[in-house]
C-alpha positions as CSV (number, residue, x, y, z in Angstrom):
1,M,-25.2,26.1,6.1
2,P,-26.3,23.5,7.7
3,L,-29.8,23.0,9.4
4,P,-29.0,23.6,13.4
5,A,-29.4,20.7,15.8
6,P,-31.9,21.6,18.3
7,N,-31.1,22.2,21.9
8,L,-34.3,20.4,23.6
9,D,-33.2,21.2,27.1
10,D,-30.2,23.7,27.7
11,R,-30.6,23.7,31.4
12,R,-26.9,22.3,33.9
13,F,-26.3,21.4,36.8
14,Q,-26.0,24.4,38.8
15,Q,-29.2,25.8,37.2
16,L,-31.1,22.6,38.3
17,V,-29.9,23.0,41.7
18,D,-30.9,26.7,42.0
19,E,-34.2,26.0,40.2
20,A,-35.0,23.2,43.2
21,K,-33.3,25.6,46.2
22,R,-36.3,28.1,45.1
23,Y,-39.2,25.5,44.5
24,V,-37.6,24.4,48.4
25,Q,-38.4,28.1,49.3
26,Q,-42.2,28.2,47.5
27,R,-43.3,24.9,49.8
28,A,-41.2,24.6,52.7
29,P,-40.2,28.1,53.9
30,E,-39.4,27.1,57.1
31,W,-36.7,25.1,55.3
32,T,-33.5,28.3,55.8
33,D,-30.6,26.3,56.1
34,H,-29.7,25.8,52.2
35,N,-25.5,25.5,53.0
36,V,-23.8,22.1,51.2
37,S,-23.6,21.0,54.6
38,D,-27.1,20.3,54.9
39,P,-28.4,16.8,53.9
40,G,-31.5,18.3,51.8
41,V,-29.1,19.9,49.9
42,T,-27.0,16.9,49.2
43,L,-30.1,15.1,48.2
44,I,-30.8,18.4,45.9
45,E,-27.6,18.0,44.4
46,T,-27.7,14.2,43.8
47,F,-31.4,14.6,42.1
48,A,-29.5,17.4,39.7
49,Y,-26.7,15.2,39.0
50,L,-29.0,12.8,37.6
51,V,-31.3,15.0,35.4
52,D,-28.3,16.8,33.9
53,Q,-27.2,13.2,32.4
54,L,-31.0,12.7,31.4
55,L,-31.2,16.3,29.5
56,Y,-27.4,15.4,28.2
57,R,-29.3,12.0,27.0
58,L,-32.1,14.1,25.3
59,N,-30.0,16.4,23.7
60,R,-28.2,13.5,21.9
61,V,-31.6,12.5,20.3
62,P,-31.1,14.8,16.9
63,E,-27.7,12.9,17.0
64,K,-29.5,9.7,17.1
65,N,-31.4,10.2,14.7
66,Y,-29.2,11.4,12.3
67,L,-27.2,8.0,12.6
68,A,-30.7,6.4,11.9
69,F,-31.2,7.9,8.8
70,L,-27.6,7.0,7.5
71,D,-28.9,3.2,8.3
72,L,-32.2,4.1,6.0
73,L,-30.0,5.6,3.3
74,G,-27.3,2.5,3.5
75,I,-24.1,4.0,4.5
76,R,-21.9,1.7,6.2
77,L,-18.7,1.5,7.7
78,F,-15.5,0.5,6.2
79,P,-13.6,-2.8,7.1
80,P,-10.0,-2.3,7.6
81,A,-7.9,-3.1,4.7
82,A,-4.7,-5.1,4.6
83,A,-1.4,-4.7,4.7
84,R,0.5,-6.6,2.4
85,A,4.4,-7.0,1.8
86,E,6.8,-9.1,-1.1
87,V,8.6,-11.8,1.5
88,D,11.6,-13.3,0.0
89,F,11.7,-17.2,1.6
90,W,15.7,-18.2,1.3
91,L,16.9,-21.5,1.0
92,S,19.6,-23.0,3.2
93,A,21.2,-24.4,0.2
94,P,20.3,-25.1,-3.6
95,Q,18.2,-28.1,-3.8
96,D,17.7,-30.5,-6.2
97,D,13.8,-30.9,-5.9
98,T,10.8,-28.2,-5.8
99,V,10.6,-26.8,-2.1
100,L,6.4,-25.9,-1.9
101,L,5.3,-23.6,0.4
102,P,1.3,-23.6,1.0
103,S,-0.7,-21.0,0.9
104,G,-0.9,-19.6,4.5
105,T,2.8,-19.8,4.9
106,E,2.7,-17.5,8.4
107,V,5.7,-14.9,8.8
108,T,6.6,-12.5,11.6
109,T,8.1,-9.8,12.8
110,M,10.4,-10.2,15.9
111,R,8.5,-10.1,19.0
112,G,9.6,-6.7,21.3
113,E,9.5,-6.6,25.1
114,T,6.4,-4.6,24.5
115,E,5.0,-5.5,21.4
116,E,3.4,-8.3,20.0
117,A,4.7,-9.9,16.7
118,V,2.9,-9.3,13.8
119,V,1.8,-11.9,11.6
120,F,1.5,-12.3,8.1
121,A,0.4,-14.9,5.6
122,T,1.5,-15.8,2.6
123,T,-2.0,-15.1,-0.3
124,A,-0.8,-18.4,-2.9
125,E,1.5,-21.4,-3.2
126,L,5.4,-20.9,-4.0
127,R,6.9,-23.3,-5.3
128,V,10.8,-22.9,-5.4
129,L,12.2,-24.6,-8.3
130,P,15.6,-25.6,-8.7
131,S,17.4,-24.7,-12.3
132,S,20.6,-24.9,-14.1
133,L,21.8,-23.5,-16.9
134,E,21.0,-25.3,-20.1
135,R,22.0,-22.8,-23.2
136,L,23.9,-19.3,-23.5
137,V,23.0,-17.4,-26.5
138,A,24.8,-14.3,-27.6
139,A,22.5,-12.1,-29.2
140,P,24.1,-8.9,-30.8
141,H,21.9,-6.3,-31.6
142,G,20.5,-6.3,-35.0
143,G,22.5,-9.7,-35.7
144,E,21.8,-13.4,-35.5
145,Q,21.9,-15.1,-32.4
146,T,24.8,-17.2,-31.9
147,D,24.8,-20.8,-29.4
148,R,27.5,-20.3,-27.2
149,T,27.1,-23.5,-25.0
150,R,29.6,-26.1,-26.4
151,T,32.4,-23.4,-26.8
152,L,31.5,-22.4,-22.7
153,A,31.3,-26.3,-22.2
154,E,35.2,-26.4,-23.3
155,G,36.4,-24.2,-21.6
156,R,36.9,-20.8,-23.7
157,D,36.3,-17.5,-23.3
158,V,32.6,-16.4,-24.7
159,P,31.8,-12.8,-25.7
160,C,29.0,-11.7,-24.3
161,F,28.4,-8.9,-26.7
162,Q,29.9,-7.8,-29.9
163,S,33.6,-6.6,-30.0
164,A,32.7,-2.6,-29.7
165,P,29.2,-3.3,-27.7
166,Q,26.2,-1.5,-28.3
167,P,22.9,-0.8,-27.2
168,G,20.8,-3.5,-27.4
169,D,23.6,-6.3,-27.6
170,A,22.3,-9.1,-25.2
171,L,23.2,-12.4,-23.8
172,L,20.6,-15.3,-23.4
173,F,20.6,-17.8,-20.2
174,G,18.6,-20.6,-21.1
175,L,17.4,-22.8,-17.7
176,P,15.5,-26.0,-18.3
177,T,12.4,-24.9,-17.3
178,A,10.9,-21.7,-16.3
179,V,11.2,-20.1,-12.5
180,P,8.6,-17.7,-11.8
181,R,9.1,-15.8,-8.0
182,C,12.3,-17.6,-7.6
183,I,15.1,-16.2,-6.3
184,V,18.0,-17.4,-8.7
185,A,22.2,-16.5,-8.8
186,I,23.7,-16.6,-12.1
187,R,27.7,-17.6,-10.8
188,L,29.9,-15.7,-13.8
189,D,33.8,-16.5,-14.2
190,S,34.6,-13.2,-16.1
191,R,38.2,-13.1,-17.8
192,V,38.5,-9.5,-19.0
193,E,38.7,-6.5,-16.1
194,G,38.6,-3.0,-16.2
195,I,36.4,-2.3,-19.7
196,G,35.5,1.3,-19.3
197,V,32.3,1.3,-17.4
198,D,31.7,1.9,-13.5
199,P,31.2,-1.1,-11.7
200,R,29.0,0.7,-9.0
201,Q,26.7,1.5,-12.2
202,P,27.1,-0.2,-15.2
203,P,24.7,0.1,-18.5
204,L,23.1,-3.1,-18.0
205,V,19.7,-4.3,-17.3
206,W,18.2,-8.0,-16.9
207,E,15.3,-9.3,-17.8
208,A,13.1,-12.0,-18.2
209,W,10.6,-13.3,-21.0
210,N,7.2,-13.8,-19.7
211,G,5.5,-15.4,-23.0
212,S,5.2,-11.7,-24.9
213,A,8.0,-9.4,-23.9
214,W,11.3,-9.4,-21.7
215,Q,9.8,-8.3,-18.1
216,Q,12.6,-6.3,-16.2
217,C,14.1,-8.3,-13.1
218,E,15.1,-7.0,-10.3
219,T,18.9,-7.2,-9.1
220,G,20.2,-7.9,-5.7
221,E,24.0,-7.9,-4.9
222,D,25.7,-7.7,-7.8
223,T,29.3,-9.2,-7.0
224,T,30.9,-8.9,-10.7
225,G,30.9,-5.1,-11.5
226,G,28.8,-5.2,-14.5
227,L,30.4,-8.2,-15.8
228,N,33.8,-7.3,-14.7
229,R,35.3,-9.8,-12.5
230,P,34.0,-13.2,-11.1
231,G,31.2,-13.2,-9.1
232,E,27.3,-13.4,-9.0
233,I,24.4,-11.7,-9.9
234,L,21.3,-12.3,-7.6
235,L,17.8,-11.7,-9.7
236,Y,14.2,-11.6,-8.3
237,V,12.6,-13.3,-11.7
238,P,9.2,-11.8,-12.0
239,A,5.8,-13.9,-11.8
240,G,5.3,-14.0,-15.5
241,H,8.2,-15.7,-16.2
242,T,7.9,-19.1,-18.8
243,V,8.9,-21.4,-21.3
244,S,9.4,-20.6,-24.7
245,T,11.6,-21.4,-28.1
246,S,14.1,-19.4,-29.4
247,G,16.7,-19.9,-32.0
248,G,15.8,-23.0,-31.6
249,S,16.2,-23.9,-27.8
250,R,13.2,-24.1,-26.0
251,A,13.7,-23.3,-22.2
252,G,13.1,-20.7,-19.8
253,W,15.2,-17.5,-21.0
254,L,16.6,-14.6,-18.8
255,R,18.8,-12.1,-20.3
256,C,21.6,-9.6,-19.9
257,R,21.2,-6.5,-22.2
258,V,23.5,-3.7,-22.9
259,T,21.4,-0.1,-22.2
260,E,22.0,3.3,-23.6
261,P,24.7,5.7,-20.7
262,G,23.1,8.1,-19.2
263,P,24.7,11.5,-19.2
264,G,28.2,11.0,-18.0
265,Q,28.1,7.2,-17.4
266,P,30.8,5.7,-19.1
267,F,30.2,2.7,-21.5
268,Y,31.8,-0.5,-22.1
269,S,35.1,-0.2,-24.4
270,E,35.1,-3.8,-25.2
271,S,32.8,-7.0,-24.8
272,P,33.5,-8.4,-21.4
273,T,34.0,-12.3,-21.7
274,V,32.4,-15.1,-19.5
275,R,34.5,-18.6,-18.9
276,E,32.5,-20.3,-16.9
277,A,28.9,-19.8,-15.9
278,S,25.9,-21.4,-13.6
279,V,22.9,-21.0,-12.4
280,F,21.4,-22.0,-9.1
281,T,17.6,-20.7,-7.5
282,V,18.5,-20.0,-3.9
283,G,15.0,-18.8,-2.9
284,G,11.6,-18.0,-3.6
285,T,8.9,-14.3,-3.4
286,M,5.6,-14.5,-2.4
287,T,3.5,-11.9,-1.2
288,A,2.4,-11.9,2.0
289,E,-0.8,-10.1,3.6
290,H,-1.2,-8.9,7.5
291,A,-5.0,-11.1,7.5
292,Q,-6.3,-14.3,8.4
293,T,-8.3,-16.8,5.5
294,L,-11.1,-19.0,7.9
295,T,-12.9,-21.6,6.0
296,D,-15.8,-23.2,6.6
297,V,-17.2,-21.3,9.5
298,P,-20.6,-21.9,11.0
299,L,-23.4,-18.7,10.8
300,G,-26.3,-20.6,12.1
301,T,-29.6,-22.7,11.1
302,S,-32.3,-20.5,8.7
303,E,-35.7,-20.6,10.3
304,G,-37.5,-20.1,7.3
305,V,-38.4,-16.6,7.1
306,P,-37.5,-13.4,5.1
307,G,-35.2,-10.9,6.2
308,Q,-32.7,-13.4,8.5
309,A,-29.3,-11.6,9.9
310,F,-26.0,-13.7,11.1
311,R,-23.1,-12.4,12.4
312,L,-19.5,-13.6,12.6
313,A,-18.0,-14.3,15.4
314,R,-15.1,-13.2,14.4
315,P,-15.6,-9.3,12.5
316,P,-14.3,-7.9,10.5
317,V,-14.5,-9.2,6.8
318,L,-11.9,-7.5,4.9
319,L,-12.7,-6.4,1.1
320,D,-10.2,-5.8,-0.2
321,G,-9.4,-9.1,-1.7
322,E,-11.9,-11.7,-3.1
323,P,-15.2,-11.3,-2.0
324,P,-16.5,-13.8,1.1
325,V,-18.5,-16.7,0.0
326,V,-21.4,-18.0,2.1
327,E,-23.2,-21.3,1.3
328,V,-26.8,-23.0,2.4
329,S,-26.9,-26.8,2.7
330,S,-30.3,-28.3,1.3
331,V,-32.8,-29.6,4.0
332,S,-32.9,-33.3,2.4
333,G,-28.7,-33.1,1.7
334,T,-28.8,-34.5,-1.7
335,E,-28.0,-30.9,-3.4
336,G,-25.0,-30.5,-1.4
337,W,-24.0,-26.8,-0.6
338,Q,-25.5,-23.9,-2.2
339,R,-23.5,-20.5,-3.1
340,W,-25.8,-17.5,-2.3
341,D,-23.6,-14.2,-4.4
342,V,-23.2,-11.3,-1.8
343,V,-24.8,-8.2,-3.4
344,D,-24.7,-4.5,-2.8
345,S,-28.4,-4.3,-1.8
346,F,-31.4,-6.2,-2.7
347,G,-32.9,-3.4,-4.9
348,R,-32.6,-5.7,-8.1
349,S,-33.2,-9.2,-6.5
350,A,-35.6,-11.2,-8.1
351,P,-37.8,-13.8,-5.9
352,E,-35.6,-16.6,-6.9
353,D,-32.5,-15.2,-6.6
354,R,-29.5,-16.0,-4.1
355,H,-28.7,-12.9,-2.6
356,V,-27.1,-11.4,0.6
357,T,-25.9,-8.6,1.6
358,L,-22.7,-8.0,3.9
359,D,-22.0,-5.7,6.4
360,A,-18.5,-6.0,7.1
361,T,-17.4,-3.9,9.7
362,A,-19.8,-6.2,12.0
363,G,-19.4,-9.1,10.5
364,E,-23.3,-9.4,9.5
365,F,-25.0,-11.1,6.9
366,A,-28.5,-10.3,6.1
367,F,-31.0,-12.3,4.0
368,P,-33.5,-11.1,1.8
369,P,-36.6,-9.5,3.2
370,A,-40.3,-9.5,2.2
371,V,-42.1,-6.1,1.8
372,R,-46.3,-5.9,1.7
373,E,-47.2,-3.8,-1.4
374,A,-49.9,-1.1,-1.1
375,D,-52.3,-3.8,-2.9
376,G,-51.6,-6.2,-0.2
377,T,-49.4,-8.4,-2.2
378,L,-45.6,-9.5,-0.4
379,R,-42.8,-9.2,-2.5
380,H,-39.7,-10.8,-1.9
381,Y,-36.6,-9.7,-2.8
382,G,-34.2,-13.0,-3.1
383,A,-34.8,-16.4,-2.1
384,V,-35.4,-17.4,1.5
385,P,-33.1,-20.3,2.9
386,P,-35.1,-23.2,3.5
387,K,-36.1,-24.0,7.3
388,G,-33.6,-25.7,8.5
389,A,-30.6,-25.0,6.1
390,Q,-27.3,-25.1,7.6
391,I,-25.7,-21.7,6.8
392,R,-22.3,-21.1,6.5
393,V,-19.3,-18.9,5.8
394,A,-17.0,-21.2,3.1
395,R,-14.1,-18.6,2.9
396,Y,-13.3,-15.1,4.6
397,R,-10.1,-12.7,5.7
398,T,-10.3,-10.9,8.9
399,G,-7.4,-8.8,10.3
400,G,-6.0,-5.7,8.9
401,G,-5.5,-2.3,10.2
402,P,-2.3,-0.2,10.4
403,A,-0.2,-2.5,12.6
404,G,0.7,-4.3,9.6
405,N,2.8,-1.8,7.7
406,V,6.1,-2.8,9.3
407,A,9.2,-1.9,7.9
408,R,12.0,-3.3,5.5
409,G,13.5,-5.8,6.8
410,A,11.0,-6.6,9.7
411,I,9.5,-9.5,8.7
412,S,12.2,-11.7,9.6
413,V,10.3,-15.1,11.6
414,L,9.2,-18.2,10.0
415,R,6.5,-19.1,12.0
416,S,5.1,-22.2,9.7
417,S,7.7,-25.3,9.4
418,V,9.0,-25.5,6.0
419,P,11.9,-27.6,5.3
420,Y,15.0,-26.1,3.8
421,V,14.4,-22.7,4.2
422,A,16.9,-20.8,5.9
423,R,15.1,-17.3,7.1
424,V,12.4,-14.9,5.5
425,T,13.0,-11.1,4.4
426,N,10.7,-8.4,3.3
427,R,13.1,-6.1,0.6
428,E,10.1,-3.4,0.7
429,A,8.3,-2.4,3.9
430,A,4.6,-3.5,4.2
431,R,2.3,-1.3,3.0
432,G,-1.9,-0.8,2.3
433,G,-3.0,-1.1,6.4
434,V,-5.9,1.1,7.3
435,A,-8.2,1.4,10.0
436,G,-11.8,0.9,10.0
437,E,-13.8,3.9,9.4
438,T,-15.0,5.8,12.2
439,V,-18.7,6.6,12.8
440,D,-17.5,10.2,12.7
441,N,-15.9,9.7,9.5
442,A,-19.1,8.0,7.8
443,K,-20.9,11.1,9.2
444,M,-18.8,13.4,6.8
445,R,-18.9,11.1,3.7
446,A,-22.6,11.2,3.8
447,P,-23.1,14.1,2.2
448,D,-20.9,13.7,-0.4
449,A,-22.8,10.1,-1.4
450,L,-26.3,11.5,-1.9
451,R,-24.8,14.4,-4.2
452,M,-22.9,11.6,-6.3
453,Q,-25.3,9.1,-6.6
454,E,-22.5,6.8,-7.5
455,R,-21.7,9.1,-10.2
456,A,-17.8,10.6,-11.3
457,V,-18.7,13.5,-12.8
458,T,-16.5,16.1,-11.3
459,A,-12.7,16.1,-10.3
460,Q,-14.1,15.8,-6.8
461,D,-16.0,13.0,-7.7
462,H,-13.2,11.1,-9.1
463,E,-11.2,11.6,-6.1
464,I,-13.5,10.3,-3.4
465,I,-14.7,7.3,-5.3
466,A,-11.0,6.6,-5.9
467,R,-10.3,7.0,-2.1
468,Q,-12.8,4.6,-1.3
469,A,-12.0,2.1,-3.4
470,A,-7.9,2.2,-2.2
471,P,-8.2,3.6,1.5
472,S,-4.6,3.2,1.5
473,A,-3.8,5.9,-0.9
474,A,-2.4,8.8,0.8
475,R,-3.2,11.1,-1.8
476,V,-5.4,11.5,-4.8
477,R,-5.6,14.5,-7.0
478,C,-7.5,13.9,-10.4
479,V,-6.7,16.5,-13.1
480,P,-7.3,17.2,-16.6
481,A,-5.1,14.7,-19.2
482,S,-2.5,17.3,-21.2
483,G,-3.6,16.8,-24.7
484,G,-6.1,14.5,-24.3
485,G,-9.3,16.6,-25.0
486,P,-11.9,17.8,-22.6
487,G,-12.8,13.8,-22.0
488,S,-9.8,12.8,-20.5
489,V,-8.6,13.1,-16.9
490,R,-5.9,11.5,-14.9
491,V,-6.3,10.3,-11.4
492,L,-2.8,10.5,-9.6
493,V,-2.2,8.5,-6.9
494,V,0.1,8.7,-4.2
495,P,0.6,5.4,-1.8
496,D,0.9,5.6,1.9
497,A,4.6,4.7,2.0
498,V,6.7,3.6,5.5
499,A,10.6,4.8,5.7
500,D,12.9,2.4,6.0
501,E,14.5,4.2,9.4
502,G,11.0,5.4,11.0
503,D,11.9,9.1,10.1
504,D,10.9,10.8,6.5
505,R,13.3,9.5,4.1
506,L,11.5,7.8,1.7
507,R,12.9,6.2,-1.3
508,F,11.5,7.1,-4.7
509,E,10.5,3.2,-5.4
510,Q,8.2,3.8,-2.2
511,L,5.9,6.5,-3.8
512,I,4.7,4.4,-6.6
513,P,1.6,2.3,-6.0
514,S,1.1,-1.3,-6.5
515,D,-0.5,-2.5,-9.5
516,Q,-3.3,-4.2,-7.0
517,V,-4.0,-0.1,-5.6
518,L,-4.0,1.3,-9.1
519,A,-6.5,-1.6,-10.7
520,A,-8.7,-1.3,-7.6
521,I,-9.4,2.3,-8.5
522,T,-9.4,1.7,-12.3
523,E,-12.2,-0.7,-11.9
524,A,-14.3,1.5,-9.1
525,L,-14.1,4.5,-11.6
526,D,-14.6,2.6,-14.9
527,E,-17.8,1.7,-13.7
528,R,-19.0,4.8,-12.4
529,R,-17.4,7.3,-15.3
530,L,-19.9,9.2,-17.9
531,I,-20.1,7.8,-21.0
532,G,-17.1,8.7,-23.4
533,T,-14.7,9.7,-20.2
534,S,-11.7,8.7,-20.6
535,V,-9.9,8.3,-16.8
536,A,-6.5,6.8,-16.3
537,V,-4.9,6.1,-13.3
538,E,-1.3,6.3,-12.7
539,P,1.2,7.8,-10.0
540,P,2.1,11.1,-10.4
541,A,5.3,12.8,-11.9
542,Y,7.9,13.7,-9.4
543,Q,10.7,15.8,-9.3
544,G,13.6,15.0,-7.4
545,V,15.0,18.2,-5.1
546,T,18.7,18.4,-3.6
547,V,19.3,20.4,-1.4
548,V,23.8,21.4,-0.9
549,A,24.5,23.5,2.2
550,R,26.8,25.0,4.7
551,L,26.3,25.9,8.1
552,T,28.0,27.4,10.8
553,T,27.4,26.6,14.4
554,A,27.6,29.1,16.9
555,P,30.1,29.1,20.2
556,G,29.4,25.5,22.0
557,G,27.5,24.2,19.1
558,D,27.0,20.5,18.3
559,P,28.2,20.3,14.0
560,D,26.7,16.6,14.4
561,A,23.3,17.3,15.8
562,V,23.2,20.6,13.7
563,R,23.6,18.6,10.4
564,E,21.2,15.7,11.6
565,A,18.6,18.6,12.7
566,A,19.1,19.9,9.3
567,L,18.6,17.1,7.4
568,D,15.8,15.9,8.9
569,A,13.9,19.3,8.7
570,L,14.7,18.9,4.6
571,Y,13.6,15.6,4.4
572,R,10.4,16.1,6.2
573,Y,9.4,19.2,4.2
574,L,10.8,18.2,1.1
575,N,8.3,15.7,1.4
576,P,5.0,14.2,-0.6
577,L,3.2,12.9,2.1
578,T,3.8,14.4,5.4
579,G,5.7,18.1,3.9
580,G,4.9,21.6,2.8
581,P,4.1,24.6,4.6
582,D,0.7,22.9,6.3
583,A,2.6,19.5,7.1
584,T,0.0,17.7,4.8
585,G,2.4,16.7,2.2
586,W,3.5,19.0,-1.0
587,P,1.1,20.4,-2.9
588,F,0.6,19.9,-6.1
589,G,2.6,22.2,-9.1
590,R,4.2,24.4,-6.0
591,P,7.3,25.7,-6.7
592,V,10.5,24.7,-4.5
593,Q,12.0,28.3,-3.6
594,Y,15.6,29.7,-2.0
595,G,13.5,31.8,0.5
596,E,11.3,29.0,2.0
597,I,14.5,26.4,2.2
598,F,16.4,29.2,3.6
599,G,13.8,29.3,6.7
600,V,13.6,25.9,6.9
601,L,17.5,25.5,7.7
602,Q,17.3,28.5,10.1
603,R,14.1,27.1,12.0
604,A,15.7,23.7,12.6
605,T,18.8,24.5,13.5
606,G,18.0,27.7,15.9
607,D,21.3,30.6,16.2
608,T,23.3,28.6,13.3
609,V,24.3,30.9,10.5
610,V,23.4,29.6,7.1
611,E,26.5,30.2,5.1
612,E,25.9,29.0,1.6
613,L,22.7,27.3,0.0
614,R,22.1,26.0,-3.0
615,L,19.0,24.1,-4.9
616,F,19.3,21.3,-7.5
617,P,16.7,19.4,-10.0
618,A,17.7,15.7,-9.6
619,D,16.3,12.7,-12.0
620,P,14.4,10.3,-9.6
621,L,15.4,7.4,-11.2
622,T,18.8,8.1,-12.8
623,G,19.9,10.4,-9.7
624,R,21.5,13.3,-11.7
625,R,21.8,16.4,-11.0
626,G,21.0,19.8,-12.8
627,A,22.0,23.1,-12.4
628,P,21.9,25.2,-9.8
629,T,18.7,27.2,-9.0
630,D,17.0,29.6,-6.7
631,R,13.3,28.5,-8.0
632,L,12.7,25.2,-9.2
633,D,9.4,25.3,-10.8
634,V,6.8,22.1,-11.2
635,T,3.8,21.1,-13.4
636,A,0.6,20.9,-12.0
637,D,0.8,17.0,-11.9
638,T,4.1,17.1,-10.2
639,L,4.5,16.6,-6.5
640,V,8.5,17.2,-5.5
641,F,10.5,14.8,-3.0
642,S,14.2,14.9,-1.4
643,H,16.6,13.0,-3.0
644,Q,20.4,12.8,-1.4
645,H,20.4,16.4,0.5
646,Q,24.4,17.4,1.6
647,V,24.7,19.5,4.6
648,A,28.4,20.5,5.8
649,V,28.4,21.8,9.0
650,A,31.5,23.9,10.8
651,G,32.3,24.7,13.9
652,P,33.7,28.5,14.9
653,D,36.7,27.1,15.1
654,G,36.7,25.7,11.6
655,T,35.6,21.8,12.4
656,R,33.0,20.0,10.3
657,A,30.7,17.6,10.6
């Protein structure tokens, strides 16, 4: 059990008043009117109130000492983290020259009547490069590539694939230069229509060459229906796209490749053809964060003594990116600015090391102290800036917080002036914004910090370190790696996703953590894991669940309202973040059972009758259902999530919603 905190004085207001009245009776027996109307009693109550406040502060001393001990142990509050989003910048029209968006270009959400706009700034320079089609190459699976550029220029039909298409057949588009992070439109005129595929789900994938492998491109609107008719395909080219040589031609290559059809997915009966083709750039994509980068911020002037501390005027300092840069000028001015490295502590600093520590939440930079040893000597734990030297922070980031976790499409205003950019939008919700740590939370994690000593030994150690490395992670679970031996573990990370419509209806793509989050956790665990331990950081396995239900309302019931209530309850309950029996996220490895889903629907819809209920497993990638079941079992590393529930509601008269 925890050590009991002493209560130094447990007297309260009424007890103090009663004691004072008894003391008055002893010292002044002639004073007999002790009613509240007497002015003397008013004075007694006033002083009792003041003493009660003093006793309250006295009893707070143990808590103050506890916080002082945490300060001696080096426990510091974690600063906020900034939300990030991929923002698309759309051109007003294709341009012949490069459109440059500098780093720090600001975009915002729409300002409401009661809400301020949330400002984001791009993290790097974006170059929207012009593009065109220089080469068209057919690459059949297992065969040689054939340059079809001349055939296309002559206006003749070019087969995209083999006459009997096979998985692996591809059509390559050669651009004059690489277009990393650009949005490219490919306009095609196809002759063949109705060639067997489902235009809504063609067995095709678009890829870009990154110098070592083909990397899949996100696709936007495809009006060709899988190369079935004239139209355009929008491609979001990844950042790794580069120029390379293929078939004797040097270009920035994109390709359309035929994939293996899924169960029940129609396949090509013959190859589509291309009569005309063109490529042009319509925009670009860059990461924007809910933070502001400040440069050359003065801290003050050094006094030339150890242990100096300086505070920023605009805290906190965000640490979920590049560390801040501290510089000290030379007094003579001949050596310019010298960089001082930010370290966790001065324990290993030599007297000549230019080190500084940072309290990110308070924005305070502390320079090395000097400690007098037992033999009387003075030991310096780092160099001391000379007297009169100017100190500045060359670069740091501030801002962050949960306000930046805006929904998909919320970022729609270009705040900075950029020529030829018509509009901006974010395809996915911004995520990663976390508020700064509270004192209560720091008090709770202090025992874990003392126990772990910066070492990952147990599964709980791995989870705690992962949460500290990526505060934006909503859930972290450490499980043994199957088939990896006793020294192999998997750390499963679930991001803090934001639903598109502000409800609980998450898409599968939103449940995959970003590469930045996975890299931060991997780096933190790699520094602290035991020698010989293999750690894999990845998202959990997800099992989609589709509920198909048929309900009947009571007389006077609204079928539309009942249907919405039922769907909301299903999406809320079968949710990896907020679902489950205790509403803290669906437990890892917990099965989904017919009875509990029946109860969820019954509680959500009141006196509505659940006529029929079926559970289907669903593939999160293809969305295809399995056979109906009364119990859906999952493994210990698996979470379930809602996938396209279907609820039909009929009124007593048979009308349906």
